[in-house]
Structure formats: structure tokens, C-alpha cells
C-alpha positions, 0 to 999 in steps of 0.5 A: 452491565447495562448501567455501565453502557447507559452512562455513556449516553450522558454527553459530558461524561462520554467526552471526558471518559474518551479523552481521559482514556486516550490520554492514558493510553497514549502516555503509557505507549510513549513511556514504553517507547521512551524506555526502549529508546533510552535503553538502546541509545543511552547504553547506561543502565544506571542512568536508565534506572534514575530515569525510571526513578524520576518518572515515579517518585516525584508523585509522592510529593505531588499530592500535597502540591496538588491539594494546594493547587486545588485550593486556589484553582478550580479542578478543571482549570488545574487539569487543563493546565496540567495537560498543556504543561505535559504536552510542552514537555513532550514537545521539548523532548521531540526537539531534543531527539531531533537535535541529538539523534545519536546521543541521549541528553539525560538531563532533559529526559530526567527533567521532563520525567520529573515534572510529569511525575510531579503533576501526575496527581492533578489529573489522577486525583482531579478526575474522580472529583469532576464526576459529580459535575458531569453526571447526576448524583445517582450515577457517580458510583457508576462513573467511578467504576467506569474510570477503573475500566478506562485505566485497565483498558489503557494498560491492556492495549498500551503494551500491544500497541507500543510493542508493534509500533516501536519497531516501525514508528520513529520515537520522535513521531511517538513523542510529537504525536503525544504532545498534539494529543494532549493539547487536543485533550486539554481543549476537549476538557476545557469545553465540556459543559459542566453542571453549574455548581462545578464551574467555580473554584473552591474557596479556602473555607469550603475546601478545608484541605490542610493536611491535619484534618485530612489525616484525622479524617482518614484515621477516623474512618476504619473503611478508609484507613484499612483499605489504604493500608491493605493497598499500600502493602500490595503496591509494595509487592507490585513494585517488586514484581515490576523488577522481578518479572523481566528477571524471571522471564530471562533468567529462569524461563530463558525466554525472550521478550515475547513471553514477557509481553504475553505475561504483561498482556495477560495481567492487564487483560485480567485487570480489565475484565475484573474491573468490568465483571467483578463489581457486577458478580459481587453486589452484596455486603459493604464495599470494604467487605467485598474489597478485603475478601477479593484481595485476600482471595487474590493473595491466596491465588498467588500461593499456587505458584509459590514453588512453581515460579520456574514454570511459565504454564503455572504463572501465566494463568494465575497472574490473570486470575490474580489481576482479575480479583485485584481489579475489582478490589481497586474499584471498591477502594475508590468508592470507599474513599469517595463516599467516606469524605465530605464533598469539600474535602474529597479532592484533598483526601484523594490526592493525599491517599494516592500520593501515599500509595504511590510511595509503595511502588518505588519502595518495592522496586528498590527492595527487589533491586537490592535483594536480587543478588543478596537474597535471591529471587526465590526469597524475594518471591516469598516476600511478595507472597507475604505482602499479597496475603498478609496485608489483606488478611490483616485488613479483613481481621481488622474489619471483623474487629471493627464490624460493630461500627457499621456506619463507618463502612459505606455500602454500594448498592 
């Protein structure tokens, strides 16, 4: 645990971590505020659904575009431009909200959502690749763990902050403040002192980031493709849960938004504490072994509410435990991908894998949305359980079968 704290004594990493975490927190708060604003002002569930689609789906093709961008620009420059472009998008929304106070210009909102999602992978994939230029090599694995802590901290705090502020702060102030904060974050990132080797852009020969070698690298490393396949299946289930949770709370529990907020907060807190404690508690064995066992355990935990989903007293604590176990697995998955790629190919590999994983959420949401009326919530819930249990178990079985190739599985000490 002390190692996590000591890494913040490195000024460059501390500045980056603080700026990145604040940006994630602010953007998640803004997204929640915008969803509430559009739901109450737009009066169009269909248009709101398309807005959510444009807020997520373009990230799928954003990965390959990010790889091309990293090919010609340094990672830091690309991330700075991304932050500034998103700030401009929020600035446009601020102007539109001021002009059209009583109506919603869906075209502009969808356009900004599309552009933000399209460049989502620039920061998402670029951040982990900056760590080698922010901290000494022995500290890189600790930096990767810290990234997961920052993500989960933002997820934990954003529903609470947005829920309290959305009733007291005008949405135009929300969005305008986000634009200013992103500009400040871009300045912070641009002025961080990097190690000498991290100040130049990647050449074509050094990067080697065309898609075919990257996919060959993924398929040739069992640790990478097993962990990726497992997380893709579980992300489909999580995409379904995004749609199912508000329906369960309102239709089955007959509860208000407070209970829904409590559910999200418990889930986020489980992820936050899991990202901190689980890597400390489980230190033996390969990263892939720990990942698959924790994922399998997380899926098994969900079986506890297979026939008890009508009762909040069962779901709330189980979701905390599930998120706790899954958060540790996410940390090890990132470590596996980072260690499994040569340094020149690492930016491309992370971008492609995260784009692939991003495709699972919208797919799960579509399945849940289409199946709500035709198959019913209990049937959909069974499908969620199958995805959360079967994929980790299959991955664990694959690991057992391929265990003789021990060199393929990176270890984290």
C-alpha cells in the first residue's frame, strides 16, 4: 500500500494523475447532467437513445484512427490536442444552450457527442503509454494500478456530485466549466517534464502499428487474447446492466431515483476499493491466473441473486462484492496487455484492444433494449449471469490447457 503512496512523490506522475482524474470526474459529471437536461427538455426518448449511441459507438472506430494519429504525432501532443478539441465541443454546447434555452438542438448535441467518442481512445490508450516517460521503469506497474484507482474514484464521485449539483447548478454552468477545466488540463499535460526519450514522435519504422502485426501479436499471446475475450463477454453483460438497472429499480422494486443512485454508488465504491485492495491481497501467481480467478469469483457471486433480483436487500451488497472483484481483474488485464507488447507496438495494441472492448457495451445495451418486451427481464437477467460466469470459466479452462506455455503469461511481482 505504501508503494501506491510513494509514487505520488514523483512530481511528473502526480501532476498527470491529478489532471487525468479531474478530467474524468468532470466529464462524467457533465455527461450525467446532459442526460438529465436532454431527458427533461428534449421530450424525445428516441432522440435521447440516439444521443447515447453517438456518445459511445464511435469509439469503436476511434481506436484505429488513434493508432494512425500516434504514428505521426507524439502521444502527448495527440492527447493535448484531444483535450483542447473536447473543450471546444463543450464551448459550442454552452453557446447552443444559451441561445436555445427552451429547446434542444439534437443535431449539435449528437455531433459533439460523436466527436468526443471518436477521440475517446486518444487519452484512453495514450495515458498508459506515457507512464514509461513519467516514472522510472520499476514504477510502471504501480502507475498502471494507480490509473485504475483514478478511474474508479471518478466513477464513485461523479454520481454523487452530479446528483447534488444538477438540481442547484444550471447545466450551462456545468458545461462551460468543463470547457475551462479541459483547457487547464491540456496546459498541465503540455508542461509536464517528461524523460528525454519521451519527447519525440514515433517514426513509421519504430511504431510498426499496422493492424495485421498487432492482431498477430494478440493472437500469438494467450495471456492477451484470453483476458481480452473474457472482458469482452463481461462488458456485454455490463452493457445490458446499464439498461436493466433503472428498469429493475422502477418496475420491480417500485423505487425512486434515490435507490437507483444508491445502487450505482455501491457498485462504484466496490470498484474503487477493489482496485486498491485486491492487487495488494492477491500477490501470488501470474497476472492472468489472478485475473481469471477473480473474474470467475465475480461471476459466481452474481448467481447469489439469480432468483432474488426482486429484492434490493440482496442485489445491493452483491453488486458491491462483484464490483470489488471485477476491479482487481481490470487492473491485472491492463498489466497483461502492457507487459505483453513490445514498447514500439504498445500504443497500437492498447488502442485496438480498448476499441474492441468498447464494442461490447453498445451491443449489450441493444440486446437488453430489444429483449425487454419480447423475452422479459428475468430471461435477460439469466443471460447476464451466463456472460458473467461462462466467459471467465472458459478463460480459466483455456489458461489451464495452455499452462505449459508459461513464458506467454507475464508475472507481476
